[in-house]
PDB file of N, CA, C and O in Angstrom:
ATOM      1  N   MET A   1      -4.594  -2.980  -4.633  1.00  0.00           N
ATOM      2  CA  MET A   1      -4.765  -1.379  -4.962  1.00  0.00           C
ATOM      3  C   MET A   1      -5.081  -0.687  -3.605  1.00  0.00           C
ATOM      4  O   MET A   1      -6.072  -1.096  -2.999  1.00  0.00           O
ATOM      5  N   SER A   2      -4.530   0.064  -3.203  1.00  0.00           N
ATOM      6  CA  SER A   2      -5.052   0.752  -1.902  1.00  0.00           C
ATOM      7  C   SER A   2      -6.250   2.149  -1.820  1.00  0.00           C
ATOM      8  O   SER A   2      -6.616   2.871  -2.747  1.00  0.00           O
ATOM      9  N   LYS A   3      -6.563   2.177  -0.706  1.00  0.00           N
ATOM     10  CA  LYS A   3      -7.163   3.691  -0.834  1.00  0.00           C
ATOM     11  C   LYS A   3      -6.691   4.530  -1.484  1.00  0.00           C
ATOM     12  O   LYS A   3      -7.206   5.113  -2.438  1.00  0.00           O
ATOM     13  N   GLN A   4      -5.601   4.680  -1.001  1.00  0.00           N
ATOM     14  CA  GLN A   4      -4.516   5.864  -1.341  1.00  0.00           C
ATOM     15  C   GLN A   4      -4.517   6.152  -2.883  1.00  0.00           C
ATOM     16  O   GLN A   4      -4.853   7.241  -3.349  1.00  0.00           O
ATOM     17  N   ASP A   5      -4.030   4.868  -3.779  1.00  0.00           N
ATOM     18  CA  ASP A   5      -3.770   4.699  -4.856  1.00  0.00           C
ATOM     19  C   ASP A   5      -5.379   5.160  -5.621  1.00  0.00           C
ATOM     20  O   ASP A   5      -5.607   5.934  -6.550  1.00  0.00           O
ATOM     21  N   ILE A   6      -6.069   4.536  -4.997  1.00  0.00           N
ATOM     22  CA  ILE A   6      -7.515   5.132  -5.531  1.00  0.00           C
ATOM     23  C   ILE A   6      -7.735   6.581  -5.543  1.00  0.00           C
ATOM     24  O   ILE A   6      -8.099   7.168  -6.562  1.00  0.00           O
ATOM     25  N   GLU A   7      -7.448   7.360  -4.050  1.00  0.00           N
ATOM     26  CA  GLU A   7      -7.685   8.742  -4.218  1.00  0.00           C
ATOM     27  C   GLU A   7      -6.952   9.794  -5.243  1.00  0.00           C
ATOM     28  O   GLU A   7      -7.328  10.917  -5.580  1.00  0.00           O
ATOM     29  N   VAL A   8      -5.727   9.026  -5.645  1.00  0.00           N
ATOM     30  CA  VAL A   8      -4.785   9.543  -6.507  1.00  0.00           C
ATOM     31  C   VAL A   8      -5.345   9.449  -7.752  1.00  0.00           C
ATOM     32  O   VAL A   8      -5.722  10.458  -8.348  1.00  0.00           O
ATOM     33  N   ALA A   9      -5.450   8.255  -8.247  1.00  0.00           N
ATOM     34  CA  ALA A   9      -5.985   8.064  -9.473  1.00  0.00           C
ATOM     35  C   ALA A   9      -7.457   9.098  -9.889  1.00  0.00           C
ATOM     36  O   ALA A   9      -7.772   9.658 -10.939  1.00  0.00           O
ATOM     37  N   GLN A  10      -8.112   9.028  -8.567  1.00  0.00           N
ATOM     38  CA  GLN A  10      -9.618   9.768  -8.946  1.00  0.00           C
ATOM     39  C   GLN A  10      -9.079  11.479  -9.041  1.00  0.00           C
ATOM     40  O   GLN A  10      -9.680  12.191  -9.845  1.00  0.00           O
ATOM     41  N   ALA A  11      -8.168  11.975  -8.370  1.00  0.00           N
ATOM     42  CA  ALA A  11      -7.565  12.970  -8.534  1.00  0.00           C
ATOM     43  C   ALA A  11      -6.916  13.359 -10.046  1.00  0.00           C
ATOM     44  O   ALA A  11      -6.952  14.476 -10.563  1.00  0.00           O
ATOM     45  N   VAL A  12      -6.417  12.349 -10.517  1.00  0.00           N
ATOM     46  CA  VAL A  12      -6.044  12.555 -11.905  1.00  0.00           C
ATOM     47  C   VAL A  12      -7.151  12.530 -12.991  1.00  0.00           C
ATOM     48  O   VAL A  12      -7.224  13.235 -13.997  1.00  0.00           O
ATOM     49  N   ASN A  13      -8.065  11.480 -12.528  1.00  0.00           N
ATOM     50  CA  ASN A  13      -8.951  11.257 -13.803  1.00  0.00           C
ATOM     51  C   ASN A  13     -10.454  11.514 -12.942  1.00  0.00           C
ATOM     52  O   ASN A  13     -11.013  10.419 -12.887  1.00  0.00           O
ATOM     53  N   PRO A  14     -11.073  12.300 -12.437  1.00  0.00           N
ATOM     54  CA  PRO A  14     -12.286  12.676 -11.778  1.00  0.00           C
ATOM     55  C   PRO A  14     -13.388  12.064 -12.043  1.00  0.00           C
ATOM     56  O   PRO A  14     -14.109  11.497 -11.222  1.00  0.00           O
ATOM     57  N   ASP A  15     -13.651  12.208 -13.850  1.00  0.00           N
ATOM     58  CA  ASP A  15     -14.893  11.239 -14.205  1.00  0.00           C
ATOM     59  C   ASP A  15     -14.780   9.911 -14.046  1.00  0.00           C
ATOM     60  O   ASP A  15     -15.764   9.173 -13.990  1.00  0.00           O
ATOM     61  N   ALA A  16     -13.745   9.565 -13.974  1.00  0.00           N
ATOM     62  CA  ALA A  16     -13.552   7.758 -13.994  1.00  0.00           C
ATOM     63  C   ALA A  16     -14.228   7.282 -12.517  1.00  0.00           C
ATOM     64  O   ALA A  16     -14.314   8.013 -11.530  1.00  0.00           O
ATOM     65  N   ASN A  17     -14.687   5.874 -12.605  1.00  0.00           N
ATOM     66  CA  ASN A  17     -15.589   5.462 -11.360  1.00  0.00           C
ATOM     67  C   ASN A  17     -14.409   4.273 -10.757  1.00  0.00           C
ATOM     68  O   ASN A  17     -14.234   3.183 -11.301  1.00  0.00           O
ATOM     69  N   PHE A  18     -13.789   4.672  -9.731  1.00  0.00           N
ATOM     70  CA  PHE A  18     -12.669   3.633  -9.187  1.00  0.00           C
ATOM     71  C   PHE A  18     -12.985   3.018  -8.166  1.00  0.00           C
ATOM     72  O   PHE A  18     -13.573   3.562  -7.231  1.00  0.00           O
ATOM     73  N   SER A  19     -12.598   1.616  -8.185  1.00  0.00           N
ATOM     74  CA  SER A  19     -12.993   0.841  -7.101  1.00  0.00           C
ATOM     75  C   SER A  19     -12.205  -0.279  -6.508  1.00  0.00           C
ATOM     76  O   SER A  19     -11.989  -1.163  -7.337  1.00  0.00           O
ATOM     77  N   ILE A  20     -11.819  -0.458  -5.583  1.00  0.00           N
ATOM     78  CA  ILE A  20     -10.789  -1.708  -5.420  1.00  0.00           C
ATOM     79  C   ILE A  20     -11.411  -3.058  -5.840  1.00  0.00           C
ATOM     80  O   ILE A  20     -10.629  -3.874  -6.328  1.00  0.00           O
ATOM     81  N   SER A  21     -12.266  -3.287  -5.760  1.00  0.00           N
ATOM     82  CA  SER A  21     -12.986  -4.501  -6.539  1.00  0.00           C
ATOM     83  C   SER A  21     -13.387  -4.324  -8.027  1.00  0.00           C
ATOM     84  O   SER A  21     -13.923  -5.250  -8.635  1.00  0.00           O
ATOM     85  N   MET A  22     -13.119  -3.108  -8.618  1.00  0.00           N
ATOM     86  CA  MET A  22     -13.671  -3.053  -9.724  1.00  0.00           C
ATOM     87  C   MET A  22     -12.815  -4.308 -10.603  1.00  0.00           C
ATOM     88  O   MET A  22     -11.706  -4.808 -10.415  1.00  0.00           O
ATOM     89  N   ILE A  23     -13.805  -4.538 -11.569  1.00  0.00           N
ATOM     90  CA  ILE A  23     -13.539  -5.420 -12.861  1.00  0.00           C
ATOM     91  C   ILE A  23     -13.352  -4.782 -13.992  1.00  0.00           C
ATOM     92  O   ILE A  23     -14.359  -4.367 -14.566  1.00  0.00           O
ATOM     93  N   TYR A  24     -12.359  -4.605 -14.440  1.00  0.00           N
ATOM     94  CA  TYR A  24     -12.021  -4.138 -15.982  1.00  0.00           C
ATOM     95  C   TYR A  24     -10.871  -4.526 -16.949  1.00  0.00           C
ATOM     96  O   TYR A  24      -9.845  -4.843 -16.347  1.00  0.00           O
ATOM     97  N   SER A  25     -10.800  -4.573 -18.168  1.00  0.00           N
ATOM     98  CA  SER A  25     -10.063  -4.972 -18.801  1.00  0.00           C
ATOM     99  C   SER A  25      -9.014  -4.295 -19.123  1.00  0.00           C
ATOM    100  O   SER A  25      -9.064  -3.065 -19.099  1.00  0.00           O
ATOM    101  N   ILE A  26      -7.821  -4.990 -19.499  1.00  0.00           N
ATOM    102  CA  ILE A  26      -6.106  -4.878 -20.201  1.00  0.00           C
ATOM    103  C   ILE A  26      -5.899  -5.311 -21.115  1.00  0.00           C
ATOM    104  O   ILE A  26      -6.499  -6.313 -21.503  1.00  0.00           O
ATOM    105  N   LEU A  27      -4.969  -4.712 -21.801  1.00  0.00           N
ATOM    106  CA  LEU A  27      -4.550  -5.205 -23.039  1.00  0.00           C
ATOM    107  C   LEU A  27      -3.219  -5.133 -22.996  1.00  0.00           C
ATOM    108  O   LEU A  27      -2.778  -4.019 -22.713  1.00  0.00           O
ATOM    109  N   THR A  28      -2.249  -6.199 -23.240  1.00  0.00           N
ATOM    110  CA  THR A  28      -0.924  -6.297 -23.396  1.00  0.00           C
ATOM    111  C   THR A  28      -0.698  -5.885 -24.552  1.00  0.00           C
ATOM    112  O   THR A  28      -1.625  -6.102 -25.333  1.00  0.00           O
ATOM    113  N   LYS A  29       0.401  -5.244 -25.072  1.00  0.00           N
ATOM    114  CA  LYS A  29       0.942  -4.661 -26.172  1.00  0.00           C
ATOM    115  C   LYS A  29       1.966  -5.219 -26.876  1.00  0.00           C
ATOM    116  O   LYS A  29       3.077  -5.074 -26.366  1.00  0.00           O
ATOM    117  N   GLY A  30       1.889  -5.954 -28.143  1.00  0.00           N
ATOM    118  CA  GLY A  30       2.742  -6.728 -28.643  1.00  0.00           C
ATOM    119  C   GLY A  30       2.419  -8.071 -28.467  1.00  0.00           C
ATOM    120  O   GLY A  30       1.249  -8.389 -28.255  1.00  0.00           O
ATOM    121  N   GLU A  31       3.591  -9.157 -28.548  1.00  0.00           N
ATOM    122  CA  GLU A  31       2.813 -10.606 -28.754  1.00  0.00           C
ATOM    123  C   GLU A  31       3.246 -11.007 -27.347  1.00  0.00           C
ATOM    124  O   GLU A  31       4.386 -11.256 -26.955  1.00  0.00           O
ATOM    125  N   PHE A  32       1.822 -11.020 -26.510  1.00  0.00           N
ATOM    126  CA  PHE A  32       1.513 -11.038 -25.376  1.00  0.00           C
ATOM    127  C   PHE A  32       1.785  -9.822 -24.272  1.00  0.00           C
ATOM    128  O   PHE A  32       1.001  -9.554 -23.362  1.00  0.00           O
ATOM    129  N   ALA A  33       3.138  -9.084 -24.542  1.00  0.00           N
ATOM    130  CA  ALA A  33       3.457  -8.046 -23.920  1.00  0.00           C
ATOM    131  C   ALA A  33       4.821  -7.570 -24.085  1.00  0.00           C
ATOM    132  O   ALA A  33       5.725  -8.405 -24.117  1.00  0.00           O
ATOM    133  N   GLU A  34       5.114  -6.175 -24.209  1.00  0.00           N
ATOM    134  CA  GLU A  34       6.443  -5.766 -24.501  1.00  0.00           C
ATOM    135  C   GLU A  34       7.263  -5.618 -23.193  1.00  0.00           C
ATOM    136  O   GLU A  34       7.189  -4.834 -22.247  1.00  0.00           O
ATOM    137  N   GLN A  35       8.036  -6.616 -23.480  1.00  0.00           N
ATOM    138  CA  GLN A  35       8.900  -6.718 -21.907  1.00  0.00           C
ATOM    139  C   GLN A  35      10.246  -5.779 -22.022  1.00  0.00           C
ATOM    140  O   GLN A  35      11.221  -6.034 -22.729  1.00  0.00           O
ATOM    141  N   ILE A  36      10.087  -4.701 -21.217  1.00  0.00           N
ATOM    142  CA  ILE A  36      11.323  -3.535 -21.373  1.00  0.00           C
ATOM    143  C   ILE A  36      11.828  -3.618 -19.945  1.00  0.00           C
ATOM    144  O   ILE A  36      10.947  -3.464 -19.099  1.00  0.00           O
ATOM    145  N   LYS A  37      12.976  -3.814 -19.527  1.00  0.00           N
ATOM    146  CA  LYS A  37      13.543  -3.531 -18.233  1.00  0.00           C
ATOM    147  C   LYS A  37      12.417  -4.411 -17.146  1.00  0.00           C
ATOM    148  O   LYS A  37      11.752  -3.792 -16.315  1.00  0.00           O
ATOM    149  N   ASN A  38      12.348  -5.605 -17.269  1.00  0.00           N
ATOM    150  CA  ASN A  38      11.565  -6.542 -16.441  1.00  0.00           C
ATOM    151  C   ASN A  38      10.233  -5.818 -16.198  1.00  0.00           C
ATOM    152  O   ASN A  38       9.954  -5.623 -15.015  1.00  0.00           O
ATOM    153  N   SER A  39       9.410  -5.409 -17.083  1.00  0.00           N
ATOM    154  CA  SER A  39       8.032  -4.692 -17.131  1.00  0.00           C
ATOM    155  C   SER A  39       7.146  -5.469 -17.985  1.00  0.00           C
ATOM    156  O   SER A  39       7.636  -6.369 -18.668  1.00  0.00           O
ATOM    157  N   LEU A  40       5.666  -5.182 -18.037  1.00  0.00           N
ATOM    158  CA  LEU A  40       5.140  -5.486 -19.206  1.00  0.00           C
ATOM    159  C   LEU A  40       4.166  -4.169 -19.514  1.00  0.00           C
ATOM    160  O   LEU A  40       3.535  -3.589 -18.630  1.00  0.00           O
ATOM    161  N   LYS A  41       4.157  -3.890 -20.578  1.00  0.00           N
ATOM    162  CA  LYS A  41       3.408  -2.628 -21.162  1.00  0.00           C
ATOM    163  C   LYS A  41       1.856  -2.858 -21.152  1.00  0.00           C
ATOM    164  O   LYS A  41       1.633  -3.782 -21.934  1.00  0.00           O
ATOM    165  N   ILE A  42       0.903  -2.484 -20.694  1.00  0.00           N
ATOM    166  CA  ILE A  42      -0.300  -2.958 -20.769  1.00  0.00           C
ATOM    167  C   ILE A  42      -1.437  -1.630 -21.113  1.00  0.00           C
ATOM    168  O   ILE A  42      -1.449  -0.543 -20.537  1.00  0.00           O
ATOM    169  N   ARG A  43      -1.914  -1.867 -21.687  1.00  0.00           N
ATOM    170  CA  ARG A  43      -3.181  -0.708 -22.138  1.00  0.00           C
ATOM    171  C   ARG A  43      -4.463  -1.050 -21.202  1.00  0.00           C
ATOM    172  O   ARG A  43      -5.162  -2.063 -21.198  1.00  0.00           O
ATOM    173  N   ASN A  44      -4.557   0.286 -20.304  1.00  0.00           N
ATOM    174  CA  ASN A  44      -6.127  -0.252 -19.466  1.00  0.00           C
ATOM    175  C   ASN A  44      -7.189   0.337 -20.377  1.00  0.00           C
ATOM    176  O   ASN A  44      -7.036   0.829 -21.495  1.00  0.00           O
ATOM    177  N   SER A  45      -8.249   0.189 -19.695  1.00  0.00           N
ATOM    178  CA  SER A  45     -10.003   0.120 -20.700  1.00  0.00           C
ATOM    179  C   SER A  45     -10.330   1.309 -20.191  1.00  0.00           C
ATOM    180  O   SER A  45     -11.510   1.608 -20.373  1.00  0.00           O
ATOM    181  N   TRP A  46      -9.577   2.212 -19.521  1.00  0.00           N
ATOM    182  CA  TRP A  46     -10.306   3.329 -19.138  1.00  0.00           C
ATOM    183  C   TRP A  46     -10.459   4.441 -19.999  1.00  0.00           C
ATOM    184  O   TRP A  46     -11.506   4.702 -20.591  1.00  0.00           O
ATOM    185  N   SER A  47      -9.245   5.197 -20.078  1.00  0.00           N
ATOM    186  CA  SER A  47      -8.954   6.105 -21.330  1.00  0.00           C
ATOM    187  C   SER A  47      -7.660   6.443 -21.885  1.00  0.00           C
ATOM    188  O   SER A  47      -6.767   5.808 -21.325  1.00  0.00           O
ATOM    189  N   ASP A  48      -7.220   7.280 -22.858  1.00  0.00           N
ATOM    190  CA  ASP A  48      -6.091   7.612 -23.238  1.00  0.00           C
ATOM    191  C   ASP A  48      -5.596   8.680 -21.886  1.00  0.00           C
ATOM    192  O   ASP A  48      -4.409   8.810 -21.589  1.00  0.00           O
ATOM    193  N   SER A  49      -6.475   9.240 -21.312  1.00  0.00           N
ATOM    194  CA  SER A  49      -5.804  10.234 -20.487  1.00  0.00           C
ATOM    195  C   SER A  49      -5.365   9.778 -19.199  1.00  0.00           C
ATOM    196  O   SER A  49      -4.778  10.580 -18.471  1.00  0.00           O
ATOM    197  N   TRP A  50      -5.600   8.421 -18.759  1.00  0.00           N
ATOM    198  CA  TRP A  50      -5.337   7.725 -17.693  1.00  0.00           C
ATOM    199  C   TRP A  50      -3.739   7.249 -17.836  1.00  0.00           C
ATOM    200  O   TRP A  50      -3.394   7.198 -19.016  1.00  0.00           O
ATOM    201  N   GLY A  51      -2.813   6.932 -16.988  1.00  0.00           N
ATOM    202  CA  GLY A  51      -1.425   6.637 -17.285  1.00  0.00           C
ATOM    203  C   GLY A  51      -0.521   7.743 -18.041  1.00  0.00           C
ATOM    204  O   GLY A  51      -0.349   8.947 -17.848  1.00  0.00           O
ATOM    205  N   ASP A  52       0.096   6.619 -19.193  1.00  0.00           N
ATOM    206  CA  ASP A  52       0.802   7.415 -20.026  1.00  0.00           C
ATOM    207  C   ASP A  52       0.067   6.897 -21.315  1.00  0.00           C
ATOM    208  O   ASP A  52       0.289   5.763 -21.739  1.00  0.00           O
ATOM    209  N   GLY A  53      -0.616   7.561 -21.790  1.00  0.00           N
ATOM    210  CA  GLY A  53      -1.406   7.631 -22.965  1.00  0.00           C
ATOM    211  C   GLY A  53      -2.331   6.503 -22.883  1.00  0.00           C
ATOM    212  O   GLY A  53      -2.792   6.009 -23.912  1.00  0.00           O
ATOM    213  N   GLY A  54      -2.596   6.115 -21.850  1.00  0.00           N
ATOM    214  CA  GLY A  54      -3.703   4.685 -21.347  1.00  0.00           C
ATOM    215  C   GLY A  54      -2.991   3.532 -21.294  1.00  0.00           C
ATOM    216  O   GLY A  54      -3.504   2.413 -21.325  1.00  0.00           O
ATOM    217  N   TYR A  55      -1.393   3.843 -21.187  1.00  0.00           N
ATOM    218  CA  TYR A  55      -0.567   2.488 -20.825  1.00  0.00           C
ATOM    219  C   TYR A  55       0.103   2.828 -19.368  1.00  0.00           C
ATOM    220  O   TYR A  55       0.378   3.886 -18.802  1.00  0.00           O
ATOM    221  N   ILE A  56       0.225   1.563 -19.052  1.00  0.00           N
ATOM    222  CA  ILE A  56       1.182   1.585 -17.603  1.00  0.00           C
ATOM    223  C   ILE A  56       2.065   0.478 -17.838  1.00  0.00           C
ATOM    224  O   ILE A  56       1.775  -0.443 -18.602  1.00  0.00           O
ATOM    225  N   ARG A  57       3.207   0.558 -17.150  1.00  0.00           N
ATOM    226  CA  ARG A  57       3.995  -0.191 -17.103  1.00  0.00           C
ATOM    227  C   ARG A  57       4.360  -1.347 -15.956  1.00  0.00           C
ATOM    228  O   ARG A  57       5.163  -0.921 -15.126  1.00  0.00           O
ATOM    229  N   LEU A  58       3.989  -2.540 -15.770  1.00  0.00           N
ATOM    230  CA  LEU A  58       3.618  -3.334 -14.601  1.00  0.00           C
ATOM    231  C   LEU A  58       4.928  -4.154 -14.641  1.00  0.00           C
ATOM    232  O   LEU A  58       5.379  -4.735 -15.627  1.00  0.00           O
ATOM    233  N   LYS A  59       5.523  -4.094 -13.257  1.00  0.00           N
ATOM    234  CA  LYS A  59       6.997  -4.762 -13.012  1.00  0.00           C
ATOM    235  C   LYS A  59       6.369  -6.198 -13.224  1.00  0.00           C
ATOM    236  O   LYS A  59       5.211  -6.538 -12.984  1.00  0.00           O
ATOM    237  N   ARG A  60       7.372  -6.938 -13.714  1.00  0.00           N
ATOM    238  CA  ARG A  60       7.171  -8.339 -13.796  1.00  0.00           C
ATOM    239  C   ARG A  60       6.741  -9.245 -12.708  1.00  0.00           C
ATOM    240  O   ARG A  60       5.945 -10.183 -12.744  1.00  0.00           O
ATOM    241  N   ALA A  61       7.845  -8.484 -11.171  1.00  0.00           N
ATOM    242  CA  ALA A  61       7.549  -9.183  -9.956  1.00  0.00           C
ATOM    243  C   ALA A  61       5.949  -8.924  -9.419  1.00  0.00           C
ATOM    244  O   ALA A  61       5.260  -9.743  -8.811  1.00  0.00           O
ATOM    245  N   PHE A  62       5.664  -7.896  -9.721  1.00  0.00           N
ATOM    246  CA  PHE A  62       4.377  -7.901  -9.484  1.00  0.00           C
ATOM    247  C   PHE A  62       3.376  -8.509 -10.361  1.00  0.00           C
ATOM    248  O   PHE A  62       2.359  -8.956  -9.830  1.00  0.00           O
ATOM    249  N   SER A  63       3.520  -8.587 -11.601  1.00  0.00           N
ATOM    250  CA  SER A  63       2.450  -9.258 -12.372  1.00  0.00           C
ATOM    251  C   SER A  63       2.493 -10.745 -11.971  1.00  0.00           C
ATOM    252  O   SER A  63       1.537 -11.323 -12.487  1.00  0.00           O
ATOM    253  N   ARG A  64       3.359 -11.676 -11.142  1.00  0.00           N
ATOM    254  CA  ARG A  64       3.101 -12.923 -10.961  1.00  0.00           C
ATOM    255  C   ARG A  64       2.748 -12.799  -9.641  1.00  0.00           C
ATOM    256  O   ARG A  64       3.172 -13.732  -8.959  1.00  0.00           O
ATOM    257  N   ALA A  65       1.990 -11.804  -8.925  1.00  0.00           N
ATOM    258  CA  ALA A  65       1.197 -11.807  -7.853  1.00  0.00           C
ATOM    259  C   ALA A  65      -0.262 -11.717  -8.117  1.00  0.00           C
ATOM    260  O   ALA A  65      -1.100 -12.060  -7.283  1.00  0.00           O
ATOM    261  N   VAL A  66      -0.573 -11.209  -9.393  1.00  0.00           N
ATOM    262  CA  VAL A  66      -1.675 -11.069  -9.785  1.00  0.00           C
ATOM    263  C   VAL A  66      -2.637 -12.129 -10.379  1.00  0.00           C
ATOM    264  O   VAL A  66      -2.085 -12.962 -11.098  1.00  0.00           O
ATOM    265  N   ARG A  67      -3.705 -12.225 -10.244  1.00  0.00           N
ATOM    266  CA  ARG A  67      -4.610 -13.351 -10.580  1.00  0.00           C
ATOM    267  C   ARG A  67      -4.998 -12.867 -11.899  1.00  0.00           C
ATOM    268  O   ARG A  67      -5.613 -11.831 -12.152  1.00  0.00           O
ATOM    269  N   TRP A  68      -4.620 -13.627 -12.598  1.00  0.00           N
ATOM    270  CA  TRP A  68      -5.313 -13.328 -14.138  1.00  0.00           C
ATOM    271  C   TRP A  68      -6.584 -14.310 -14.277  1.00  0.00           C
ATOM    272  O   TRP A  68      -6.545 -15.540 -14.274  1.00  0.00           O
ATOM    273  N   SER A  69      -7.585 -13.584 -14.385  1.00  0.00           N
ATOM    274  CA  SER A  69      -8.843 -14.528 -14.764  1.00  0.00           C
ATOM    275  C   SER A  69      -9.129 -15.300 -16.136  1.00  0.00           C
ATOM    276  O   SER A  69      -9.743 -16.357 -16.284  1.00  0.00           O
ATOM    277  N   ARG A  70      -8.363 -14.280 -17.346  1.00  0.00           N
ATOM    278  CA  ARG A  70      -8.974 -14.844 -18.440  1.00  0.00           C
ATOM    279  C   ARG A  70      -7.891 -14.285 -19.499  1.00  0.00           C
ATOM    280  O   ARG A  70      -7.599 -13.089 -19.524  1.00  0.00           O
ATOM    281  N   TRP A  71      -7.419 -15.064 -20.217  1.00  0.00           N
ATOM    282  CA  TRP A  71      -6.506 -14.264 -21.521  1.00  0.00           C
ATOM    283  C   TRP A  71      -7.195 -14.696 -22.737  1.00  0.00           C
ATOM    284  O   TRP A  71      -7.631 -15.833 -22.912  1.00  0.00           O
ATOM    285  N   CYS A  72      -7.253 -13.924 -23.398  1.00  0.00           N
ATOM    286  CA  CYS A  72      -7.744 -13.907 -24.930  1.00  0.00           C
ATOM    287  C   CYS A  72      -6.697 -13.568 -26.170  1.00  0.00           C
ATOM    288  O   CYS A  72      -6.122 -12.487 -26.301  1.00  0.00           O
ATOM    289  N   PRO A  73      -6.608 -14.340 -26.766  1.00  0.00           N
ATOM    290  CA  PRO A  73      -5.917 -14.012 -28.151  1.00  0.00           C
ATOM    291  C   PRO A  73      -6.094 -12.877 -29.030  1.00  0.00           C
ATOM    292  O   PRO A  73      -5.455 -12.803 -30.079  1.00  0.00           O
TER     293      PRO A  73
END
């Protein structure tokens, strides 16, 4: 996440506290994740006003670059 990404996110949701090193949780939808057109549908913990009703689609190519620290069933 770049400084520009954070500035754009803050403009859309000014009440949220954004940081490059922020720790937050996400929830994958469906069994592990809903895979549509090589993406994962993921729910963020910020709010329903963030992204698409609280969800984003993360391209699978990018998801391999993310370091996932913990998976909880």
